C-alpha positions as a LaTeX table, in Angstrom:
\begin{tabular}{lrrr}
\hline
Residue & $x$ (\AA) & $y$ (\AA) & $z$ (\AA) \\
\hline
Met1 & 0.00 & 0.00 & 0.00 \\
Pro2 & 1.57 & 3.32 & $-1.01$ \\
Gln3 & 1.97 & 5.86 & 1.75 \\
His4 & $-0.20$ & 8.94 & 1.50 \\
Ser5 & 0.57 & 12.41 & 2.79 \\
Val6 & $-1.39$ & 14.55 & 5.21 \\
Ala7 & $-2.38$ & 16.69 & 2.23 \\
Asp8 & $-3.68$ & 13.62 & 0.37 \\
Tyr9 & $-5.82$ & 12.55 & 3.32 \\
Ala10 & $-6.99$ & 16.12 & 3.97 \\
Ala11 & $-8.16$ & 16.49 & 0.37 \\
Ala12 & $-10.02$ & 13.18 & 0.62 \\
Leu13 & $-11.68$ & 14.27 & 3.86 \\
Arg14 & $-12.74$ & 17.58 & 2.33 \\
Ser15 & $-14.49$ & 15.66 & $-0.47$ \\
Met16 & $-16.96$ & 14.07 & 1.94 \\
Arg17 & $-19.31$ & 14.99 & 4.73 \\
Lys18 & $-17.91$ & 14.98 & 8.25 \\
Pro19 & $-19.18$ & 12.14 & 10.42 \\
Arg20 & $-21.29$ & 12.83 & 13.45 \\
Gly21 & $-21.90$ & 11.25 & 16.81 \\
Lys22 & $-20.18$ & 8.02 & 17.66 \\
Gln23 & $-18.19$ & 7.94 & 14.43 \\
Thr24 & $-16.43$ & 11.14 & 15.45 \\
Leu25 & $-15.94$ & 9.77 & 18.95 \\
Phe26 & $-14.29$ & 6.52 & 17.86 \\
Leu27 & $-11.98$ & 8.40 & 15.49 \\
Gln28 & $-11.02$ & 10.67 & 18.39 \\
Ala29 & $-10.47$ & 7.69 & 20.66 \\
His30 & $-8.27$ & 5.98 & 18.08 \\
Ala31 & $-6.21$ & 9.10 & 17.36 \\
Arg32 & $-5.69$ & 9.68 & 21.09 \\
Ala33 & $-4.81$ & 6.08 & 21.98 \\
Pro34 & $-1.17$ & 5.57 & 23.01 \\
Gly35 & 0.76 & 5.21 & 19.77 \\
Arg36 & $-2.61$ & 5.49 & 17.97 \\
Ala37 & $-2.88$ & 1.73 & 18.58 \\
Thr38 & $-6.01$ & 0.00 & 19.84 \\
Thr39 & $-8.57$ & $-2.69$ & 19.06 \\
Met40 & $-12.06$ & $-2.43$ & 17.61 \\
Thr41 & $-13.40$ & $-3.66$ & 20.94 \\
Asn42 & $-11.66$ & $-0.83$ & 22.78 \\
Leu43 & $-13.06$ & 1.69 & 20.31 \\
Ala44 & $-16.54$ & 0.22 & 20.74 \\
Asn45 & $-16.22$ & 0.45 & 24.51 \\
Ala46 & $-15.01$ & 4.05 & 24.27 \\
Val47 & $-18.20$ & 5.12 & 22.49 \\
Gly48 & $-20.73$ & 2.88 & 24.22 \\
Tyr49 & $-21.36$ & 0.20 & 21.61 \\
Ala50 & $-22.13$ & $-3.28$ & 22.92 \\
Ser51 & $-19.80$ & $-4.92$ & 20.37 \\
Tyr52 & $-17.00$ & $-4.07$ & 17.95 \\
Arg53 & $-19.22$ & $-4.68$ & 14.90 \\
Pro54 & $-20.65$ & $-1.13$ & 14.46 \\
Val55 & $-17.16$ & 0.39 & 14.67 \\
Asn56 & $-15.87$ & $-2.18$ & 12.21 \\
Leu57 & $-18.73$ & $-1.39$ & 9.81 \\
His58 & $-18.42$ & 2.41 & 9.97 \\
Tyr59 & $-14.60$ & 2.40 & 9.90 \\
Gly60 & $-14.66$ & 0.05 & 6.91 \\
Lys61 & $-17.08$ & 2.29 & 5.02 \\
Leu62 & $-14.89$ & 5.30 & 5.80 \\
Ala63 & $-11.81$ & 3.47 & 4.54 \\
Val64 & $-13.59$ & 2.68 & 1.27 \\
Lys65 & $-14.70$ & 6.31 & 0.81 \\
Ile66 & $-11.26$ & 7.73 & 1.58 \\
Gly67 & $-9.49$ & 5.09 & $-0.48$ \\
Thr68 & $-11.75$ & 5.81 & $-3.43$ \\
Ala69 & $-11.08$ & 9.55 & $-3.07$ \\
Leu70 & $-7.35$ & 8.71 & $-3.09$ \\
Gly71 & $-7.78$ & 6.77 & $-6.33$ \\
Ile72 & $-7.21$ & 3.32 & $-4.82$ \\
Glu73 & $-8.97$ & 0.38 & $-6.44$ \\
His74 & $-10.68$ & $-1.90$ & $-3.91$ \\
Pro75 & $-9.58$ & 0.02 & $-0.79$ \\
Thr76 & $-9.56$ & $-1.71$ & 2.59 \\
Phe77 & $-8.72$ & $-0.77$ & 6.17 \\
Asp78 & $-5.03$ & $-0.56$ & 5.36 \\
Val79 & $-5.74$ & 2.80 & 3.71 \\
Leu80 & $-6.18$ & 4.20 & 7.22 \\
Val81 & $-4.45$ & 1.77 & 9.58 \\
Ser82 & $-1.80$ & $-0.92$ & 9.85 \\
Gly83 & $-2.47$ & $-3.91$ & 12.00 \\
Ala84 & $-1.11$ & $-6.81$ & 13.93 \\
Gly85 & $-3.23$ & $-9.93$ & 13.73 \\
Pro86 & $-4.34$ & $-11.94$ & 16.75 \\
Asn87 & $-1.59$ & $-13.63$ & 18.74 \\
Thr88 & 1.23 & $-11.94$ & 16.83 \\
Ile89 & 2.37 & $-9.55$ & 19.57 \\
Ser90 & 0.79 & $-11.15$ & 22.64 \\
Asn91 & $-2.63$ & $-9.80$ & 21.57 \\
Glu92 & $-5.88$ & $-11.72$ & 21.38 \\
Gln93 & $-7.48$ & $-9.32$ & 18.88 \\
Trp94 & $-6.32$ & $-7.26$ & 15.93 \\
Val95 & $-4.36$ & $-4.22$ & 17.09 \\
Leu96 & $-4.92$ & $-1.36$ & 14.67 \\
Val97 & $-2.46$ & 1.52 & 14.40 \\
Met98 & $-3.85$ & 4.65 & 12.78 \\
His99 & $-1.49$ & 6.05 & 10.15 \\
Pro100 & 0.03 & 9.28 & 11.53 \\
Glu101 & $-0.75$ & 11.15 & 8.30 \\
Phe102 & $-4.40$ & 10.18 & 8.59 \\
Ala103 & $-4.50$ & 11.28 & 12.23 \\
Asp104 & $-2.92$ & 14.62 & 11.34 \\
Ala105 & $-5.39$ & 15.14 & 8.48 \\
Leu106 & $-8.32$ & 14.39 & 10.80 \\
Lys107 & $-7.11$ & 17.12 & 13.13 \\
Gln108 & $-6.27$ & 19.55 & 10.32 \\
Glu109 & $-9.72$ & 19.20 & 8.78 \\
Glu110 & $-11.35$ & 19.40 & 12.23 \\
Trp111 & $-12.96$ & 15.99 & 12.06 \\
Ile112 & $-11.66$ & 15.33 & 15.55 \\
\hline
\end{tabular}
């Protein structure tokens, strides 16, 4: 996956409507996590969802929208995050690390 700049992400964010409610809150929680690393379950807990599934759904849709705006064919989560699969670093769940350029663009465009 090619690396994108803050300006690339910012332009993509400007091309779409800002999220509201819990979507904004889980993006804030992810960007503020130590090292921008956390799990979907932690993000769900941070915003009051009973399971990780709504965060997974909304984050996935956001990744597709941003990836499409960046000109990526068939974008996936790796547009926004890198990850470590279960049991690879003493973790039971995926640990997702938000790309620093994406985090900076979220702040720059006042999404978080």
